[in-house]
MMTF fields as JSON, N, C-alpha, C and O atoms, coordinates in Angstrom:
{
  "mmtfVersion": "1.0.0",
  "mmtfProducer": "UNKNOWN",
  "numBonds": 339,
  "numAtoms": 340,
  "numGroups": 85,
  "numChains": 1,
  "numModels": 1,
  "chainsPerModel": [1],
  "groupsPerChain": [85],
  "chainIdList": ["A"],
  "bondAtomList": [4, 2, 8, 6, 12, 10, 16, 14, 20, 18, 24, 22, 28, 26, 32, 30, 36, 34, 40, 38, 44, 42, 48, 46, 52, 50, 56, 54, 60, 58, 64, 62, 68, 66, 72, 70, 76, 74, 80, 78, 84, 82, 88, 86, 92, 90, 96, 94, 100, 98, 104, 102, 108, 106, 112, 110, 116, 114, 120, 118, 124, 122, 128, 126, 132, 130, 136, 134, 140, 138, 144, 142, 148, 146, 152, 150, 156, 154, 160, 158, 164, 162, 168, 166, 172, 170, 176, 174, 180, 178, 184, 182, 188, 186, 192, 190, 196, 194, 200, 198, 204, 202, 208, 206, 212, 210, 216, 214, 220, 218, 224, 222, 228, 226, 232, 230, 236, 234, 240, 238, 244, 242, 248, 246, 252, 250, 256, 254, 260, 258, 264, 262, 268, 266, 272, 270, 276, 274, 280, 278, 284, 282, 288, 286, 292, 290, 296, 294, 300, 298, 304, 302, 308, 306, 312, 310, 316, 314, 320, 318, 324, 322, 328, 326, 332, 330, 336, 334],
  "bondOrderList": [1, 1, 1, 1, 1, 1, 1, 1, 1, 1, 1, 1, 1, 1, 1, 1, 1, 1, 1, 1, 1, 1, 1, 1, 1, 1, 1, 1, 1, 1, 1, 1, 1, 1, 1, 1, 1, 1, 1, 1, 1, 1, 1, 1, 1, 1, 1, 1, 1, 1, 1, 1, 1, 1, 1, 1, 1, 1, 1, 1, 1, 1, 1, 1, 1, 1, 1, 1, 1, 1, 1, 1, 1, 1, 1, 1, 1, 1, 1, 1, 1, 1, 1, 1],
  "groupList": [{"groupName": "MET", "atomNameList": ["N", "CA", "C", "O"], "elementList": ["N", "C", "C", "O"], "formalChargeList": [0, 0, 0, 0], "bondAtomList": [1, 0, 2, 1, 3, 2], "bondOrderList": [1, 1, 2], "singleLetterCode": "M", "chemCompType": "L-PEPTIDE LINKING"}, {"groupName": "SER", "atomNameList": ["N", "CA", "C", "O"], "elementList": ["N", "C", "C", "O"], "formalChargeList": [0, 0, 0, 0], "bondAtomList": [1, 0, 2, 1, 3, 2], "bondOrderList": [1, 1, 2], "singleLetterCode": "S", "chemCompType": "L-PEPTIDE LINKING"}, {"groupName": "LEU", "atomNameList": ["N", "CA", "C", "O"], "elementList": ["N", "C", "C", "O"], "formalChargeList": [0, 0, 0, 0], "bondAtomList": [1, 0, 2, 1, 3, 2], "bondOrderList": [1, 1, 2], "singleLetterCode": "L", "chemCompType": "L-PEPTIDE LINKING"}, {"groupName": "HIS", "atomNameList": ["N", "CA", "C", "O"], "elementList": ["N", "C", "C", "O"], "formalChargeList": [0, 0, 0, 0], "bondAtomList": [1, 0, 2, 1, 3, 2], "bondOrderList": [1, 1, 2], "singleLetterCode": "H", "chemCompType": "L-PEPTIDE LINKING"}, {"groupName": "VAL", "atomNameList": ["N", "CA", "C", "O"], "elementList": ["N", "C", "C", "O"], "formalChargeList": [0, 0, 0, 0], "bondAtomList": [1, 0, 2, 1, 3, 2], "bondOrderList": [1, 1, 2], "singleLetterCode": "V", "chemCompType": "L-PEPTIDE LINKING"}, {"groupName": "PHE", "atomNameList": ["N", "CA", "C", "O"], "elementList": ["N", "C", "C", "O"], "formalChargeList": [0, 0, 0, 0], "bondAtomList": [1, 0, 2, 1, 3, 2], "bondOrderList": [1, 1, 2], "singleLetterCode": "F", "chemCompType": "L-PEPTIDE LINKING"}, {"groupName": "ASN", "atomNameList": ["N", "CA", "C", "O"], "elementList": ["N", "C", "C", "O"], "formalChargeList": [0, 0, 0, 0], "bondAtomList": [1, 0, 2, 1, 3, 2], "bondOrderList": [1, 1, 2], "singleLetterCode": "N", "chemCompType": "L-PEPTIDE LINKING"}, {"groupName": "ALA", "atomNameList": ["N", "CA", "C", "O"], "elementList": ["N", "C", "C", "O"], "formalChargeList": [0, 0, 0, 0], "bondAtomList": [1, 0, 2, 1, 3, 2], "bondOrderList": [1, 1, 2], "singleLetterCode": "A", "chemCompType": "L-PEPTIDE LINKING"}, {"groupName": "GLY", "atomNameList": ["N", "CA", "C", "O"], "elementList": ["N", "C", "C", "O"], "formalChargeList": [0, 0, 0, 0], "bondAtomList": [1, 0, 2, 1, 3, 2], "bondOrderList": [1, 1, 2], "singleLetterCode": "G", "chemCompType": "PEPTIDE LINKING"}, {"groupName": "TYR", "atomNameList": ["N", "CA", "C", "O"], "elementList": ["N", "C", "C", "O"], "formalChargeList": [0, 0, 0, 0], "bondAtomList": [1, 0, 2, 1, 3, 2], "bondOrderList": [1, 1, 2], "singleLetterCode": "Y", "chemCompType": "L-PEPTIDE LINKING"}, {"groupName": "CYS", "atomNameList": ["N", "CA", "C", "O"], "elementList": ["N", "C", "C", "O"], "formalChargeList": [0, 0, 0, 0], "bondAtomList": [1, 0, 2, 1, 3, 2], "bondOrderList": [1, 1, 2], "singleLetterCode": "C", "chemCompType": "L-PEPTIDE LINKING"}, {"groupName": "ARG", "atomNameList": ["N", "CA", "C", "O"], "elementList": ["N", "C", "C", "O"], "formalChargeList": [0, 0, 0, 0], "bondAtomList": [1, 0, 2, 1, 3, 2], "bondOrderList": [1, 1, 2], "singleLetterCode": "R", "chemCompType": "L-PEPTIDE LINKING"}, {"groupName": "GLN", "atomNameList": ["N", "CA", "C", "O"], "elementList": ["N", "C", "C", "O"], "formalChargeList": [0, 0, 0, 0], "bondAtomList": [1, 0, 2, 1, 3, 2], "bondOrderList": [1, 1, 2], "singleLetterCode": "Q", "chemCompType": "L-PEPTIDE LINKING"}, {"groupName": "LYS", "atomNameList": ["N", "CA", "C", "O"], "elementList": ["N", "C", "C", "O"], "formalChargeList": [0, 0, 0, 0], "bondAtomList": [1, 0, 2, 1, 3, 2], "bondOrderList": [1, 1, 2], "singleLetterCode": "K", "chemCompType": "L-PEPTIDE LINKING"}, {"groupName": "ASP", "atomNameList": ["N", "CA", "C", "O"], "elementList": ["N", "C", "C", "O"], "formalChargeList": [0, 0, 0, 0], "bondAtomList": [1, 0, 2, 1, 3, 2], "bondOrderList": [1, 1, 2], "singleLetterCode": "D", "chemCompType": "L-PEPTIDE LINKING"}, {"groupName": "PRO", "atomNameList": ["N", "CA", "C", "O"], "elementList": ["N", "C", "C", "O"], "formalChargeList": [0, 0, 0, 0], "bondAtomList": [1, 0, 2, 1, 3, 2], "bondOrderList": [1, 1, 2], "singleLetterCode": "P", "chemCompType": "L-PEPTIDE LINKING"}, {"groupName": "ILE", "atomNameList": ["N", "CA", "C", "O"], "elementList": ["N", "C", "C", "O"], "formalChargeList": [0, 0, 0, 0], "bondAtomList": [1, 0, 2, 1, 3, 2], "bondOrderList": [1, 1, 2], "singleLetterCode": "I", "chemCompType": "L-PEPTIDE LINKING"}, {"groupName": "GLU", "atomNameList": ["N", "CA", "C", "O"], "elementList": ["N", "C", "C", "O"], "formalChargeList": [0, 0, 0, 0], "bondAtomList": [1, 0, 2, 1, 3, 2], "bondOrderList": [1, 1, 2], "singleLetterCode": "E", "chemCompType": "L-PEPTIDE LINKING"}, {"groupName": "THR", "atomNameList": ["N", "CA", "C", "O"], "elementList": ["N", "C", "C", "O"], "formalChargeList": [0, 0, 0, 0], "bondAtomList": [1, 0, 2, 1, 3, 2], "bondOrderList": [1, 1, 2], "singleLetterCode": "T", "chemCompType": "L-PEPTIDE LINKING"}, {"groupName": "TRP", "atomNameList": ["N", "CA", "C", "O"], "elementList": ["N", "C", "C", "O"], "formalChargeList": [0, 0, 0, 0], "bondAtomList": [1, 0, 2, 1, 3, 2], "bondOrderList": [1, 1, 2], "singleLetterCode": "W", "chemCompType": "L-PEPTIDE LINKING"}],
  "groupTypeList": [0, 1, 2, 3, 2, 4, 5, 6, 1, 7, 8, 9, 7, 7, 10, 11, 12, 11, 13, 2, 1, 14, 14, 15, 16, 16, 2, 2, 8, 14, 8, 4, 9, 10, 7, 6, 11, 2, 14, 17, 8, 6, 16, 3, 4, 2, 17, 16, 14, 7, 11, 4, 11, 8, 4, 1, 2, 17, 12, 10, 13, 7, 1, 18, 16, 6, 9, 14, 18, 5, 4, 18, 2, 18, 7, 2, 3, 1, 15, 16, 4, 1, 19, 7, 17],
  "groupIdList": [1, 2, 3, 4, 5, 6, 7, 8, 9, 10, 11, 12, 13, 14, 15, 16, 17, 18, 19, 20, 21, 22, 23, 24, 25, 26, 27, 28, 29, 30, 31, 32, 33, 34, 35, 36, 37, 38, 39, 40, 41, 42, 43, 44, 45, 46, 47, 48, 49, 50, 51, 52, 53, 54, 55, 56, 57, 58, 59, 60, 61, 62, 63, 64, 65, 66, 67, 68, 69, 70, 71, 72, 73, 74, 75, 76, 77, 78, 79, 80, 81, 82, 83, 84, 85],
  "secStructList": [7, 7, 3, 3, 3, 3, 7, 1, 2, 2, 2, 2, 2, 2, 2, 2, 2, 2, 1, 7, 6, 6, 7, 7, 3, 3, 3, 7, 4, 4, 4, 4, 4, 4, 4, 4, 4, 7, 7, 1, 1, 1, 3, 3, 3, 3, 2, 2, 2, 2, 2, 2, 2, 6, 7, 7, 7, 6, 6, 7, 1, 1, 3, 3, 3, 7, 2, 2, 2, 2, 2, 2, 2, 2, 2, 2, 7, 1, 1, 3, 3, 3, 3, 7, 7],
  "xCoordList": [-15.992, -15.481, -16.38, -17.608, -15.747, -16.455, -16.872, -16.152, -18.002, -18.323, -18.209, -18.715, -17.53, -17.196, -18.036, -17.969, -18.825, -19.645, -18.907, -18.701, -18.51, -17.712, -18.564, -19.122, -18.638, -19.574, -18.846, -19.505, -17.491, -16.775, -15.319, -14.871, -14.533, -13.12, -12.344, -11.473, -12.565, -11.812, -12.181, -11.317, -13.392, -13.726, -13.021, -12.59, -12.925, -12.219, -10.774, -10.259, -10.11, -8.734, -8.566, -7.66, -9.5, -9.395, -9.743, -9.146, -10.637, -11.082, -9.903, -9.569, -9.264, -8.042, -6.913, -6.154, -6.853, -5.656, -6.075, -5.195, -7.343, -7.744, -8.372, -8.5, -8.77, -9.661, -8.668, -7.474, -9.194, -8.439, -8.454, -9.36, -7.502, -7.377, -8.512, -8.783, -9.203, -10.333, -11.694, -12.706, -11.769, -13.025, -13.607, -12.867, -14.895, -15.555, -15.908, -16.151, -15.903, -16.216, -17.398, -17.444, -18.306, -19.3, -19.113, -19.091, -18.991, -18.967, -20.338, -20.948, -20.885, -22.122, -22.214, -21.319, -23.254, -23.166, -22.077, -21.833, -21.335, -20.272, -19.085, -18.131, -19.095, -17.979, -17.808, -16.781, -18.841, -18.811, -17.734, -17.24, -17.373, -16.305, -14.946, -14.094, -14.759, -13.535, -13.453, -12.395, -14.494, -14.644, -13.617, -13.099, -13.222, -12.292, -10.828, -9.951, -10.588, -9.166, -8.814, -7.961, -9.498, -9.342, -8.099, -7.759, -7.414, -6.238, -6.295, -5.318, -7.532, -7.724, -9.053, -9.884, -9.238, -10.421, -11.453, -11.301, -12.487, -13.588, -14.305, -14.667, -14.487, -15.109, -16.308, -16.282, -17.411, -18.673, -19.152, -18.895, -19.846, -20.308, -21.777, -22.249, -22.563, -23.947, -24.28, -24.063, -24.816, -25.046, -25.838, -25.452, -26.976, -27.863, -27.2, -27.519, -26.332, -25.57, -24.568, -24.35, -23.964, -22.919, -23.67, -23.256, -24.802, -25.563, -26.038, -25.876, -26.649, -27.156, -26.036, -26.28, -24.8, -23.676, -22.901, -21.922, -23.336, -22.649, -21.364, -20.552, -21.101, -19.867, -19.906, -20.747, -19.004, -18.987, -18.136, -17.019, -18.787, -18.217, -17.571, -17.158, -17.514, -17.019, -15.559, -15.256, -14.697, -13.3, -13.05, -11.922, -14.139, -13.983, -13.685, -14.224, -12.798, -12.467, -13.436, -13.334, -14.336, -15.29, -16.524, -16.766, -17.262, -18.548, -19.588, -19.508, -20.582, -21.73, -22.828, -23.046, -23.536, -24.591, -25.797, -25.718, -26.952, -28.185, -28.631, -27.94, -29.768, -30.157, -30.349, -30.043, -30.847, -31.085, -29.76, -29.717, -28.695, -27.391, -26.843, -26.239, -27.01, -26.543, -27.134, -26.421, -28.394, -29.054, -28.484, -28.164, -28.34, -27.761, -26.368, -26.028, -25.559, -24.158, -24.186, -23.454, -25.133, -25.232, -25.7, -25.261, -26.572, -27.087, -25.944, -25.994, -25.002, -23.988, -22.726, -21.915, -22.593, -21.378, -21.707, -22.784, -20.777, -20.847, -19.423, -18.681, -19.043, -19.814, -19.857, -19.159, -20.669, -20.712, -20.146, -20.518, -19.208, -18.441, -18.672, -18.412, -19.174, -19.387, -18.249, -17.775, -17.794, -16.752, -17.163, -17.549, -17.095, -17.461, -16.697, -17.299, -15.371, -14.601, -14.558, -13.964],
  "yCoordList": [-0.558, -0.808, -1.863, -1.779, -2.818, -3.854, -3.466, -2.734, -3.954, -3.801, -5.183, -6.195, -5.169, -6.37, -6.435, -5.539, -7.48, -7.75, -8.82, -9.954, -8.382, -9.281, -9.797, -9.006, -11.127, -11.732, -12.284, -12.633, -12.375, -12.869, -12.491, -11.992, -12.755, -12.356, -13.132, -12.523, -14.367, -15.045, -14.437, -14.406, -13.965, -13.379, -12.005, -11.577, -11.343, -9.96, -10.267, -9.546, -11.213, -11.483, -11.802, -11.312, -12.664, -13.0, -11.803, -11.658, -11.016, -9.819, -8.909, -8.475, -8.608, -7.646, -8.058, -7.235, -9.405, -9.893, -9.704, -9.632, -9.625, -9.74, -8.478, -8.321, -7.572, -6.436, -5.338, -5.342, -4.442, -3.282, -2.203, -2.21, -1.315, -0.45, 0.532, 0.973, 0.911, 1.839, 1.16, 1.861, -0.116, -0.832, -0.665, -0.778, -0.399, -0.276, -1.693, -2.685, -1.658, -2.939, -2.64, -1.562, -3.503, -3.474, -4.664, -5.827, -4.351, -5.38, -5.648, -4.716, -6.835, -7.245, -8.574, -9.375, -8.939, -10.215, -10.229, -9.207, -11.368, -11.463, -10.688, -10.536, -10.19, -9.343, -8.032, -7.368, -7.645, -6.377, -6.563, -5.555, -7.744, -7.926, -7.348, -7.026, -7.226, -6.731, -5.176, -4.607, -4.546, -3.028, -2.38, -1.369, -2.838, -2.113, -2.482, -2.102, -3.214, -3.513, -3.155, -3.782, -2.131, -1.722, -0.859, -0.128, -0.923, -0.192, 0.55, 1.134, 0.496, 1.12, 1.885, 1.779, 2.691, 3.445, 2.777, 1.623, 3.523, 3.08, 1.8, 0.903, 1.748, 0.573, 1.118, 2.15, 0.313, 0.671, -0.524, -1.691, -0.167, -1.201, -1.031, 0.064, -2.149, -2.113, -1.97, -2.916, -0.807, -0.349, -1.372, -1.764, -1.801, -2.655, -4.044, -4.663, -4.51, -5.771, -5.554, -6.439, -4.397, -4.097, -4.008, -4.575, -3.271, -3.087, -4.408, -4.674, -5.283, -6.569, -7.398, -8.113, -7.302, -8.108, -7.427, -7.972, -6.213, -5.488, -4.916, -4.702, -4.631, -4.088, -2.603, -1.961, -1.997, -0.544, 0.036, -0.379, 1.012, 1.661, 3.072, 3.772, 3.418, 4.702, 4.945, 6.028, 3.962, 4.096, 3.594, 3.525, 3.26, 2.639, 3.653, 4.759, 3.218, 4.11, 3.97, 4.689, 3.07, 2.774, 3.728, 4.231, 3.945, 4.678, 3.673, 2.525, 4.097, 3.299, 3.592, 4.741, 2.528, 2.696, 1.972, 1.086, 2.315, 1.68, 0.923, 1.012, 0.173, -0.587, 0.254, -0.219, 1.494, 2.305, 2.62, 2.609, 2.895, 3.157, 1.866, 1.873, 0.814, -0.501, -0.809, -1.26, -0.559, -0.736, 0.227, -0.174, 1.46, 2.352, 2.019, 2.222, 1.534, 1.071, -0.072, -0.099, -1.069, -2.156, -1.76, -2.355, -0.777, -0.353, 0.435, 0.491, 0.989, 1.785, 0.975, 1.467, -0.236, -1.016, -2.294, -2.873, -2.697, -3.995, -4.477, -3.708, -5.626, -6.692, -6.568, -5.746, -7.378, -7.41, -8.719, -9.728, -8.756, -9.944, -10.237, -9.363, -11.482, -11.818, -12.658, -13.554, -12.328, -13.026, -13.637, -12.913, -14.994, -15.71, -16.972, -18.044, -16.914, -18.169, -18.859, -19.929],
  "zCoordList": [17.174, 18.531, 19.253, 19.214, 19.887, 20.58, 22.034, 22.713, 22.474, 23.865, 24.568, 24.084, 25.715, 26.45, 27.7, 28.541, 27.835, 29.032, 29.862, 29.429, 31.11, 31.927, 33.138, 33.899, 33.28, 34.237, 35.475, 36.454, 35.459, 36.613, 36.491, 35.459, 37.637, 37.574, 36.519, 35.898, 36.264, 35.228, 33.854, 32.977, 33.631, 32.363, 32.268, 31.198, 33.422, 33.38, 32.983, 32.129, 33.492, 33.172, 31.696, 31.022, 31.212, 29.789, 28.855, 27.788, 29.237, 28.473, 28.349, 27.247, 29.448, 29.506, 28.537, 28.024, 28.319, 27.5, 26.01, 25.152, 25.691, 24.241, 23.731, 22.516, 24.586, 24.172, 23.549, 23.852, 22.704, 22.282, 23.402, 24.235, 23.428, 24.604, 24.736, 25.852, 23.655, 23.831, 23.879, 23.887, 23.91, 23.98, 25.343, 26.32, 25.483, 26.738, 27.349, 26.661, 28.669, 29.43, 30.335, 30.929, 30.458, 31.478, 32.473, 32.07, 33.688, 34.722, 35.246, 35.77, 35.155, 35.651, 36.198, 35.928, 36.988, 37.691, 38.629, 39.27, 38.793, 39.671, 39.217, 39.98, 38.013, 37.459, 38.162, 38.023, 38.94, 39.735, 40.855, 41.361, 41.241, 42.271, 41.796, 42.624, 40.562, 39.974, 40.023, 39.751, 40.347, 40.268, 41.043, 40.567, 42.238, 43.027, 42.807, 43.583, 41.758, 41.465, 40.01, 39.381, 39.509, 38.072, 37.933, 38.864, 36.804, 36.533, 35.204, 34.737, 34.6, 33.292, 33.24, 34.142, 32.113, 32.015, 31.103, 30.703, 30.794, 29.941, 30.504, 29.742, 31.767, 32.423, 33.152, 33.823, 32.963, 33.68, 34.554, 34.257, 35.62, 36.49, 36.639, 36.946, 36.418, 36.549, 37.981, 38.739, 38.435, 39.791, 40.589, 41.69, 39.996, 40.774, 41.063, 42.078, 40.229, 40.474, 41.583, 42.41, 41.606, 42.703, 44.024, 45.035, 43.99, 45.236, 45.79, 46.981, 44.906, 45.355, 46.005, 46.977, 45.466, 46.003, 47.091, 47.6, 47.461, 48.552, 48.249, 49.15, 46.937, 46.483, 46.615, 45.986, 47.433, 47.491, 46.31, 46.003, 45.713, 44.519, 44.783, 43.859, 46.024, 46.405, 45.889, 45.39, 46.011, 45.626, 44.19, 43.702, 43.573, 42.211, 41.108, 41.073, 40.209, 39.048, 37.869, 36.875, 37.996, 36.886, 37.074, 38.171, 36.007, 36.194, 36.494, 36.057, 37.248, 37.48, 36.5, 36.116, 36.087, 35.08, 35.503, 36.354, 34.932, 35.185, 33.92, 32.905, 33.935, 32.786, 31.549, 30.454, 31.659, 30.531, 29.809, 28.579, 30.55, 29.974, 29.438, 28.365, 30.086, 29.573, 28.147, 27.251, 27.991, 26.668, 25.679, 24.56, 26.027, 25.105, 24.689, 23.524, 25.541, 25.215, 24.2, 23.211, 24.53, 23.608, 22.206, 21.222, 22.102, 20.836, 20.036, 18.807, 20.701, 20.109, 19.658, 18.873, 20.158, 19.868, 19.112, 19.256, 18.33, 17.646, 17.277, 16.666, 17.598, 18.226, 19.755, 20.348, 20.352, 21.818, 22.156, 21.556, 23.147, 23.533, 24.976, 25.803, 25.373, 26.752, 27.206, 26.507, 28.47, 29.093, 30.396, 31.314, 30.523, 31.691, 31.715, 31.788, 31.657, 31.54, 32.912, 33.047]
}
C-alpha cells in the first residue's frame, strides 16, 4: 500500500485521481489547506503545519497527526509518493 504526501491543492487533486481507494494520504505544508474540503477517509493532517497556517481542524474529517505518527506511517508504507504539482 502506498503512502501519499500532499504538499498543495494541485497535488491533492492529482493524488485523488491516481491513488488506490485504501491508500493513506498525509496533508502537510500548504496541503493542509485541503483539510476542510475532504470527501474521503484515510487522510491525516500534520497538526503543526495546520496550526502554523491558521487552518482550523474542528470540522475536518481527517485525523490529526504529529511528527512521531508521521514517521511511523512512513515506516509502514512503501512506496511513498509526494504530490506537489
